[in-house]
Residue frames relative to the residue before (quaternion, step in Angstrom):
aa qw qx qy qz dx dy dz
M 1.0000 0.0000 0.0000 0.0000 0.00 0.00 0.00
S 0.6446 0.5274 -0.3212 0.4507 3.56 0.94 -0.89
T 0.6406 0.5313 -0.3230 0.4506 3.58 0.93 -0.88
L 0.6717 0.4930 -0.2977 0.4660 3.58 0.89 -0.91
L 0.6531 0.5015 -0.3124 0.4736 3.58 0.98 -0.80
L 0.6456 0.5176 -0.3197 0.4616 3.60 0.98 -0.81
L 0.6568 0.4964 -0.3053 0.4786 3.59 0.97 -0.83
T 0.6475 0.5110 -0.3112 0.4720 3.57 1.01 -0.83
G 0.6495 0.5204 -0.3122 0.4581 3.59 0.94 -0.88
Y 0.6347 0.5203 -0.3202 0.4732 3.56 1.02 -0.80
A 0.6700 0.4966 -0.3002 0.4630 3.58 0.86 -0.95
L 0.6539 0.5252 -0.3177 0.4423 3.59 0.97 -0.81
I 0.6857 0.4673 -0.3050 0.4674 3.60 0.86 -0.86
R 0.6080 0.5459 -0.3531 0.4557 3.60 1.08 -0.62
R 0.6960 0.4341 -0.2560 0.5116 3.58 1.19 -0.57
G 0.5342 -0.6624 0.3862 0.3560 3.59 1.28 0.04
R 0.4848 0.6589 -0.4366 0.3744 3.58 1.22 0.30
I 0.1484 -0.8666 0.4736 0.0528 3.53 0.49 1.30
D 0.6771 0.4891 -0.3125 0.4524 3.62 0.82 -0.89
A 0.6574 0.4879 -0.3091 0.4840 3.58 0.97 -0.83
H 0.6095 0.5464 -0.3377 0.4646 3.59 1.04 -0.80
R 0.6525 0.5208 -0.3127 0.4531 3.58 0.88 -0.95
R 0.6771 0.4938 -0.2975 0.4573 3.60 0.84 -0.94
V 0.6818 0.4896 -0.2903 0.4596 3.58 0.89 -0.93
M 0.6855 0.4748 -0.2977 0.4648 3.60 0.90 -0.85
L 0.6117 0.5089 -0.3518 0.4931 3.60 1.08 -0.58
S 0.6246 0.5215 -0.3304 0.4783 3.57 1.09 -0.68
A 0.6279 0.5242 -0.3308 0.4707 3.60 1.01 -0.79
T 0.6396 0.5139 -0.3192 0.4743 3.56 1.03 -0.78
G 0.6581 0.5147 -0.3019 0.4592 3.57 0.96 -0.88
V 0.6527 0.5087 -0.3058 0.4709 3.57 0.92 -0.93
S 0.6634 0.4990 -0.3033 0.4679 3.59 0.94 -0.88
A 0.6545 0.5116 -0.3139 0.4597 3.59 0.97 -0.83
V 0.6465 0.5014 -0.3189 0.4785 3.60 0.95 -0.83
F 0.6305 0.5227 -0.3389 0.4630 3.60 0.95 -0.83
L 0.6672 0.5084 -0.3109 0.4469 3.59 0.83 -0.97
L 0.6564 0.5073 -0.3105 0.4640 3.59 0.92 -0.86
L 0.6810 0.4771 -0.2883 0.4748 3.58 0.90 -0.91
Y 0.6287 0.5370 -0.3333 0.4531 3.60 1.02 -0.77
V 0.6800 0.4741 -0.2912 0.4775 3.58 0.86 -0.96
A 0.6393 0.5200 -0.3252 0.4638 3.60 0.98 -0.82
H 0.6425 0.5199 -0.3139 0.4672 3.59 0.98 -0.85
K 0.6648 0.4950 -0.3048 0.4691 3.58 0.90 -0.92
A 0.6518 0.5031 -0.3148 0.4722 3.60 0.95 -0.84
W 0.6409 0.5375 -0.3155 0.4481 3.58 0.95 -0.90
R 0.7341 0.3951 -0.2127 0.5097 3.58 1.07 -0.79
G 0.5487 -0.6545 0.3837 0.3512 3.59 1.22 0.35
F 0.5226 -0.6583 0.3895 0.3766 3.58 1.18 0.60
E 0.1402 0.8180 -0.5386 0.1454 3.55 1.01 0.88
N 0.3614 -0.7213 0.5565 0.1985 3.52 -1.21 0.61
T 0.1459 -0.7539 0.6334 0.0962 3.57 -0.96 0.89
P 0.2615 -0.8052 0.5084 0.1572 3.61 -0.30 1.20
Y 0.3715 -0.6710 0.5868 0.2597 3.53 -1.22 0.56
N 0.2786 -0.8251 0.4805 0.1033 3.58 -0.63 1.15
G 0.4546 0.6856 -0.4604 0.3338 3.59 1.23 0.03
D 0.1881 -0.7749 0.5894 0.1295 3.55 -1.27 0.29
G 0.7478 0.3924 -0.2843 0.4539 3.56 -1.29 0.11
L 0.8334 -0.1585 0.1428 0.5099 3.54 -1.09 -0.79
D 0.5701 0.5956 -0.3664 0.4312 3.57 1.16 -0.64
R 0.6869 0.4748 -0.2664 0.4814 3.57 0.91 -0.96
V 0.6286 0.5284 -0.3278 0.4670 3.59 1.01 -0.85
F 0.6408 0.5188 -0.3173 0.4685 3.59 0.95 -0.88
Y 0.6658 0.5055 -0.3037 0.4571 3.60 0.83 -0.98
L 0.7024 0.4680 -0.2797 0.4576 3.60 0.78 -0.99
T 0.6193 0.5343 -0.3400 0.4640 3.60 1.07 -0.69
I 0.6680 0.4789 -0.2925 0.4887 3.58 0.90 -0.93
L 0.6559 0.5182 -0.3163 0.4486 3.59 0.88 -0.90
F 0.6828 0.4909 -0.2972 0.4522 3.59 0.80 -0.99
S 0.6837 0.4734 -0.2965 0.4697 3.59 0.83 -0.96
H 0.6171 0.5433 -0.3377 0.4581 3.59 1.05 -0.75
L 0.6894 0.4904 -0.2860 0.4500 3.59 0.81 -0.99
V 0.6690 0.4993 -0.3087 0.4559 3.59 0.85 -0.92
L 0.7209 0.4364 -0.2570 0.4730 3.57 0.81 -0.96
A 0.5966 0.5743 -0.3636 0.4266 3.61 1.10 -0.62
M 0.6194 0.5418 -0.3495 0.4480 3.59 1.10 -0.56
A 0.6686 0.4983 -0.2979 0.4647 3.58 1.15 -0.53
V 0.5662 0.6550 -0.3857 0.3187 3.60 1.04 -0.68
P 0.6740 0.4780 -0.3471 0.4436 3.69 0.71 -0.80
V 0.6383 0.5195 -0.3271 0.4644 3.59 0.99 -0.80
L 0.6721 0.4931 -0.2899 0.4702 3.57 0.90 -0.93
A 0.6581 0.5159 -0.3132 0.4501 3.59 0.91 -0.90
I 0.6556 0.4984 -0.3175 0.4701 3.59 0.91 -0.86
A 0.6474 0.5113 -0.3217 0.4647 3.59 0.94 -0.84
L 0.6582 0.5094 -0.3084 0.4606 3.59 0.95 -0.85
I 0.6413 0.5166 -0.3228 0.4665 3.57 0.96 -0.84
R 0.6676 0.5042 -0.3053 0.4548 3.57 0.85 -0.94
L 0.6741 0.4901 -0.2985 0.4650 3.59 0.88 -0.91
G 0.6754 0.5068 -0.2954 0.4470 3.56 0.90 -0.93
L 0.7048 0.4590 -0.2707 0.4682 3.58 0.85 -0.96
A 0.6552 0.4918 -0.3084 0.4835 3.60 1.19 -0.52
G 0.4986 -0.6798 0.4131 0.3444 3.57 1.27 -0.07
R 0.4687 0.6537 -0.4530 0.3844 3.59 1.22 0.35
I 0.0738 -0.8834 0.4626 0.0136 3.50 0.74 1.22
A 0.6380 0.5233 -0.3472 0.4457 3.62 0.92 -0.78
S 0.6717 0.4744 -0.2924 0.4882 3.60 0.94 -0.85
H 0.6146 0.5443 -0.3326 0.4641 3.57 1.03 -0.82
R 0.6818 0.4970 -0.2846 0.4552 3.56 0.86 -0.98
R 0.6450 0.5208 -0.3241 0.4558 3.62 0.95 -0.84
L 0.6861 0.4668 -0.2838 0.4805 3.58 0.90 -0.91
A 0.6429 0.5485 -0.3247 0.4247 3.60 0.97 -0.85
R 0.5899 0.5813 -0.3713 0.4198 3.60 1.10 -0.59
W 0.7016 0.3953 -0.2502 0.5375 3.59 1.21 -0.49
A 0.7089 0.5088 -0.2656 0.4099 3.54 0.87 -1.03
W 0.6456 0.5463 -0.3396 0.4115 3.61 0.89 -0.86
P 0.6804 0.4620 -0.3223 0.4688 3.67 0.80 -0.80
I 0.6200 0.5317 -0.3465 0.4613 3.59 1.05 -0.70
W 0.6632 0.5019 -0.2967 0.4693 3.57 0.91 -0.94
M 0.6393 0.5131 -0.3234 0.4726 3.59 0.99 -0.80
Y 0.6477 0.5229 -0.3184 0.4536 3.58 0.91 -0.91
V 0.6620 0.4969 -0.3026 0.4726 3.58 0.91 -0.92
S 0.6457 0.5326 -0.3153 0.4471 3.56 0.96 -0.84
V 0.7095 0.4475 -0.2551 0.4809 3.58 0.86 -0.96
T 0.6981 0.4666 -0.2961 0.4552 3.60 0.84 -0.90
G 0.5457 0.5923 -0.4062 0.4316 3.60 1.15 -0.39
V 0.6635 0.4834 -0.2907 0.4915 3.56 1.00 -0.83
V 0.6287 0.5317 -0.3292 0.4623 3.60 1.04 -0.79
V 0.6548 0.5017 -0.3120 0.4714 3.60 0.89 -0.91
Y 0.6458 0.5169 -0.3178 0.4635 3.58 0.90 -0.91
A 0.6803 0.4896 -0.2986 0.4564 3.61 0.82 -0.97
M 0.6781 0.4889 -0.3039 0.4569 3.58 0.90 -0.86
L 0.7110 0.4712 -0.2674 0.4483 3.58 0.94 -0.85
Y 0.8196 0.2868 -0.1249 0.4800 3.59 0.89 -0.89
H 0.7751 0.3118 -0.1933 0.5144 3.61 1.18 -0.28
L 0.7771 0.3020 -0.1641 0.5273 3.60 1.12 -0.58
N 0.4267 0.7190 -0.4469 0.3180 3.58 1.31 0.08
P 0.4098 -0.7099 0.5090 0.2628 3.61 -0.66 1.07
V 0.5618 -0.5830 0.4672 0.3554 3.54 -1.21 0.58
A 0.5220 -0.6446 0.4609 0.3155 3.58 -0.97 0.90
P 0.5062 -0.6683 0.4476 0.3112 3.61 -0.96 0.83
C-alpha cells in the first residue's frame, strides 16, 4: 500500500496537483506508521523470535544484502518523512523539494525491499537441512 501511495504522490506532484499530493503523501506516512506499530507489536507479542533464512551461497548473500540495506535505510525513513511533512506544511517548498529528491527514493526502496525480505523469509525460504 505504501509503495502505491508513494508512486501516486510522485505522479500527482509531477502534474502539479499539490493538494492531492499532500493528501496522498500524508496517507503514505500514516500507512507506514501503522505498519511499523503493528510490526513492532507483532514482534513483541512473539517474544522477538528470530526466523532464520536457510538459503546458502549467492541466495544467502542476496538476502542478507537486501535485509541489511532495508534495515539501515528504514531507520532513516521516519526522520525523513517528518522533515518532509514539516517543510511542506510550512510552505518551504524549495527545501521540501531538495530533501524529497533523496528521501522519496529511499522510502520507495524500503517499501519495496520490505516486501522482498518478507517473501524471501516466509515464502521462498528453503527448508532447514
